[in-house]
C-alpha positions as CSV (number, residue, x, y, z in Angstrom):
1,M,-21.1,-47.3,-17.7
2,E,-19.4,-50.1,-19.5
3,T,-22.2,-52.1,-21.1
4,N,-24.7,-49.4,-21.8
5,V,-27.4,-51.1,-19.7
6,P,-29.9,-49.3,-17.5
7,L,-28.8,-49.1,-13.8
8,L,-31.3,-49.1,-10.9
9,D,-31.4,-45.8,-9.0
10,G,-31.3,-46.2,-5.2
11,A,-29.6,-49.7,-5.4
12,V,-27.0,-50.6,-2.7
13,A,-24.7,-51.5,-5.7
14,N,-25.0,-52.1,-9.4
15,L,-22.9,-54.8,-11.2
16,E,-22.5,-54.8,-15.0
17,C,-21.7,-58.2,-16.4
18,K,-21.1,-59.9,-19.7
19,V,-22.3,-63.4,-20.3
20,V,-19.4,-65.9,-20.5
21,H,-21.3,-69.2,-20.4
22,E,-24.9,-70.4,-21.1
23,Y,-26.1,-73.7,-19.8
24,D,-29.3,-75.4,-20.9
25,S,-31.0,-76.8,-17.8
26,G,-34.2,-78.5,-19.0
27,D,-37.0,-75.9,-19.0
28,H,-34.7,-72.9,-18.2
29,M,-31.3,-71.5,-19.0
30,I,-28.4,-70.7,-16.5
31,F,-26.3,-67.7,-17.4
32,V,-22.8,-67.2,-15.9
33,G,-21.5,-63.6,-16.1
34,E,-18.2,-61.9,-15.6
35,V,-18.4,-58.5,-13.8
36,V,-17.0,-55.8,-16.0
37,A,-17.9,-52.8,-13.9
38,A,-19.2,-52.2,-10.4
39,H,-20.9,-49.0,-9.1
40,V,-21.7,-48.0,-5.5
41,P,-23.4,-44.7,-4.6
42,D,-21.5,-41.8,-3.1
43,E,-23.9,-41.6,-0.2
44,P,-24.8,-44.7,1.9
45,I,-28.2,-46.3,1.2
46,R,-30.5,-47.6,3.8
47,K,-31.4,-51.2,3.0
48,L,-33.9,-53.7,4.2
49,D,-32.4,-56.9,5.7
50,N,-34.1,-60.2,6.6
51,F,-32.7,-62.3,9.4
52,A,-34.4,-65.2,11.2
53,G,-37.7,-64.4,9.6
54,D,-37.8,-60.8,10.6
55,F,-37.1,-57.6,8.7
56,A,-34.9,-54.7,9.9
57,V,-33.4,-51.6,8.3
58,A,-29.6,-51.6,8.3
59,E,-28.1,-48.2,9.1
60,P,-24.5,-47.2,8.2
61,V,-22.1,-46.9,11.1
62,D,-19.9,-43.9,11.4
63,D,-16.3,-44.7,12.3
């Protein structure tokens, strides 16, 4: 871990970022980050996809 932030267990991937720009946009702020570390699990994770208004579980494909 580069930034000492909590990472989500079971996520397809985790990205650690540092803020490089902040923009005031009226009633909210826009933050632009630079990725400083990326983490993917050792084992594939099943994830839920949405396509054309329907949900499906994506399964890894063995080569």
